[in-house]
C-alpha positions as CSV (number, residue, x, y, z in Angstrom):
1,M,94.2,-14.6,88.1
2,K,97.5,-15.6,89.8
3,D,97.3,-19.1,88.1
4,M,96.6,-17.6,84.7
5,G,100.3,-17.6,83.6
6,P,101.9,-15.2,81.1
7,I,99.4,-13.0,79.2
8,D,101.0,-14.1,75.9
9,N,99.3,-17.5,76.4
10,L,95.9,-15.8,75.9
11,F,96.8,-14.9,72.4
12,A,98.2,-18.0,70.7
13,D,97.6,-16.4,67.2
14,G,99.3,-13.1,68.1
15,W,98.0,-10.0,69.8
16,P,94.6,-8.7,68.5
17,T,94.8,-6.0,65.9
18,R,91.6,-4.3,67.2
19,M,90.7,-3.7,70.8
20,M,87.2,-3.2,72.3
21,G,86.3,-1.3,75.4
22,V,83.4,-2.5,77.7
23,D,81.7,-0.2,80.1
24,G,79.1,-0.7,82.7
25,T,78.0,-3.6,85.0
26,P,74.8,-5.6,85.3
27,K,75.3,-5.8,89.0
28,L,74.4,-2.1,89.6
29,K,70.7,-2.0,89.0
30,F,70.2,1.6,87.9
31,Y,66.6,1.1,87.1
32,Y,65.8,0.5,90.8
33,L,67.1,3.9,91.8
34,D,64.5,6.3,93.1
35,F,65.3,10.0,93.2
36,R,61.8,10.8,94.6
37,F,60.6,12.0,91.2
38,R,60.3,8.6,89.4
39,K,62.5,5.7,88.6
40,P,64.5,5.9,85.3
41,R,62.8,4.7,82.1
42,K,66.1,4.5,80.2
43,Y,69.7,4.3,81.3
44,E,72.6,4.8,78.8
45,I,76.3,5.2,79.2
46,V,77.1,8.1,76.9
47,S,80.9,7.7,77.1
48,I,80.8,4.9,74.5
49,D,80.0,7.5,71.9
50,Y,83.5,9.0,72.1
51,N,85.3,5.6,72.0
52,F,85.0,3.8,68.7
53,G,84.5,0.1,69.3
54,A,83.2,0.5,72.8
55,I,80.1,-1.2,74.1
56,S,78.1,-0.9,77.4
57,I,76.5,-3.7,79.4
58,S,73.9,-3.1,82.1
59,A,71.0,-4.8,83.8
60,Y,67.7,-4.9,81.9
61,R,64.9,-2.7,83.2
62,E,62.2,-5.4,83.3
63,S,64.2,-8.5,84.3
64,D,67.1,-9.3,86.5
65,E,68.1,-12.1,84.3
66,D,68.5,-10.1,81.0
67,L,71.1,-7.6,79.9
68,E,71.0,-4.4,77.8
69,I,73.9,-4.0,75.4
70,G,74.6,-0.5,74.1
71,L,76.5,0.3,70.9
72,C,77.4,3.5,69.1
73,I,77.8,2.4,65.4
74,S,76.3,3.3,62.0
75,A,73.1,1.7,60.7
76,V,75.0,-0.5,58.3
77,E,77.4,-1.7,61.0
78,M,74.4,-2.3,63.3
79,D,72.7,-4.6,60.7
80,L,75.9,-6.6,60.4
81,F,76.3,-6.7,64.2
82,V,72.7,-7.9,64.8
83,S,73.1,-10.6,62.1
84,N,76.4,-11.9,63.6
85,F,75.1,-11.6,67.2
86,N,71.9,-13.6,66.4
87,S,73.8,-16.3,64.6
88,G,76.3,-16.6,67.4
89,L,73.5,-16.7,70.0
90,Q,71.6,-19.4,68.1
91,S,74.8,-21.6,67.9
92,Y,75.3,-21.1,71.7
93,I,71.7,-22.1,72.5
């Protein structure tokens, strides 16, 4: 980070008009926790519901190599997100 330079260099086209919050970490494997009554079946970060534009990222339950991404958006926005996400993922692969 010390060699990054001024933060203004990150936004050559100007500062973003919309910010997004990201919560969670894939390094903490919540699905492996055992509270002596069973391991969790589903883990969700509920704080993203109160923060419009926030997403959560956590480790996937059945694989250490995959991620779970949580969103709190309307069905119409979800359809658009899935379409954009899949097309971006296909171009990356």
